[in-house]
C-alpha positions as CSV (number, residue, x, y, z in Angstrom):
1,X,94.1,7.8,78.2
2,X,97.5,8.3,76.5
3,X,96.0,7.2,72.5
4,X,93.8,9.8,72.6
5,X,95.8,12.9,73.4
6,X,98.4,10.7,71.2
7,X,96.3,11.3,68.1
8,X,96.8,15.4,68.5
9,X,100.0,16.7,67.2
10,X,99.4,20.2,68.2
11,X,98.2,18.7,72.0
12,X,101.6,16.7,72.1
13,X,103.1,20.1,71.1
14,X,102.0,22.0,74.2
15,X,102.7,19.2,76.3
16,X,100.2,18.6,77.9
17,X,99.5,15.4,79.9
18,X,95.8,14.0,80.7
19,X,96.5,13.2,84.2
20,X,92.8,11.9,84.8
21,X,89.5,11.1,82.7
22,X,86.6,10.1,83.9
23,X,83.1,10.3,84.0
24,X,82.6,13.7,82.9
25,X,85.7,15.3,84.3
26,X,89.3,15.5,83.0
27,X,92.8,17.0,84.6
28,X,95.2,17.8,82.7
29,X,98.9,19.7,82.8
30,X,101.1,22.3,80.8
31,X,104.0,23.2,81.5
32,X,105.2,27.0,81.2
33,X,107.8,26.9,78.1
34,X,109.5,30.3,76.9
35,X,108.5,28.8,73.2
36,X,104.9,29.8,74.8
37,X,105.4,33.0,75.9
38,X,104.0,36.0,74.3
39,X,106.8,39.4,74.0
40,X,106.0,40.1,77.5
41,X,107.0,36.9,78.8
42,X,104.0,35.3,80.0
43,X,101.9,32.4,78.8
44,X,100.3,33.2,75.7
45,X,96.5,33.4,76.1
46,X,95.9,30.9,73.1
47,X,98.0,28.3,75.1
48,X,96.0,28.7,77.8
49,X,92.7,28.6,76.1
50,X,94.2,25.4,74.3
51,X,94.7,23.7,77.4
52,X,91.1,24.8,78.8
53,X,89.7,23.2,75.2
54,X,91.5,20.1,75.5
55,X,90.2,19.7,79.1
56,X,86.6,19.6,78.4
57,X,87.8,17.7,75.5
58,X,88.3,15.0,77.6
59,X,86.1,15.2,79.7
60,X,83.7,14.7,77.1
61,X,85.5,11.6,75.3
62,X,85.3,10.5,78.9
63,X,81.7,9.7,78.9
64,X,81.3,8.6,75.1
65,X,82.1,5.8,73.3
66,X,84.9,5.6,71.0
67,X,85.1,7.0,67.7
68,X,82.7,9.9,68.3
69,X,83.2,13.2,66.8
70,X,82.2,16.4,68.1
71,X,83.9,19.8,68.2
72,X,83.9,23.4,69.5
73,X,81.2,25.5,68.1
74,X,81.3,28.5,71.1
75,X,83.6,29.0,74.4
76,X,84.0,31.9,76.3
77,X,87.1,32.4,78.4
78,X,87.7,34.7,80.9
79,X,91.7,35.7,82.0
80,X,92.4,36.2,86.0
81,X,95.9,36.6,86.3
82,X,99.4,36.2,84.5
83,X,101.5,32.7,84.6
84,X,104.9,33.6,84.4
85,X,106.3,29.8,85.1
86,X,105.6,25.9,86.2
87,X,102.8,23.8,85.7
88,X,99.4,25.1,84.8
89,X,96.6,22.8,85.5
90,X,93.3,22.6,83.7
91,X,90.4,20.7,86.0
92,X,87.2,20.7,83.5
93,X,83.7,19.0,83.8
94,X,80.9,18.1,81.5
95,X,77.9,20.4,82.5
96,X,75.3,19.0,80.0
97,X,73.9,17.3,77.3
98,X,71.2,18.3,75.2
99,X,71.0,15.7,71.7
100,X,73.7,16.2,70.4
101,X,75.2,19.2,72.4
102,X,77.7,19.3,75.3
103,X,78.0,22.0,77.4
104,X,81.2,22.4,79.8
105,X,83.4,24.1,81.8
106,X,87.3,24.0,82.7
107,X,89.0,26.0,85.2
108,X,92.8,26.5,85.1
109,X,95.3,27.1,88.2
110,X,98.9,28.1,88.5
111,X,101.2,26.0,90.3
112,X,100.4,28.1,93.7
113,X,97.2,27.0,93.0
114,X,95.7,30.5,92.3
115,X,92.7,30.2,89.0
116,X,93.9,31.7,86.0
117,X,91.3,31.2,83.5
118,X,87.8,30.0,83.5
119,X,86.3,29.1,80.3
120,X,82.7,27.7,79.2
121,X,82.1,26.2,75.9
122,X,79.7,24.5,73.6
123,X,80.2,21.5,71.4
124,X,78.4,19.6,69.2
125,X,78.7,15.8,67.8
126,X,79.0,15.1,64.3
127,X,75.5,13.8,62.8
128,X,77.6,11.0,61.2
129,X,80.0,9.6,63.4
130,X,82.5,9.3,60.7
131,X,84.7,11.9,59.6
132,X,85.9,11.7,55.7
133,X,89.7,11.9,55.6
134,X,90.1,11.0,59.5
135,X,90.6,7.3,60.6
136,X,91.6,6.2,64.0
137,X,93.9,2.9,64.7
138,X,91.7,0.1,65.3
139,X,88.7,1.0,62.8
140,X,88.9,-2.1,60.5
141,X,86.0,-0.7,58.5
142,X,88.3,1.7,56.6
143,X,90.4,-0.1,54.0
144,X,94.0,0.7,51.8
145,X,94.7,2.8,55.3
146,X,97.8,2.4,56.8
147,X,98.8,3.5,60.4
148,X,101.2,6.8,61.3
149,X,101.8,6.2,64.8
150,X,98.8,6.3,66.6
151,X,96.8,7.5,64.4
152,X,96.0,6.6,60.6
153,X,95.4,9.2,57.3
154,X,94.1,7.8,54.1
155,X,96.7,7.1,51.2
156,X,96.1,9.9,49.1
């Protein structure tokens, strides 16, 4: 599981951790840090939405073969209460799949177990499993690429 998130610098920047991802469900956590706060000292909404979106991504990845590519094409967020401290937990699940589109939901909880955010989203799989310019570790079909950490980028 850790290799899934280690390929994404943005998620590492936000210190997200995959607690579990299997059978269309995922649980992730992210700490409240002052660096993630907006001017009033509350966790920035963008950081919370990033956690929710990533949790749904991990739920989807848990039911797809490796190297499948997909992206968020729609999302809706409802903020219910602020986060001022502690660890935020996201619980996500895949609701449905139709052809190349997935519907997902995530709920975020503060360290006291109160719901802080509800999130729903639609993802679409790429028509072609390969995305130009992105090569993952273990993809031997792409010549002249050298590894950079757990992900690889094409040589210039």
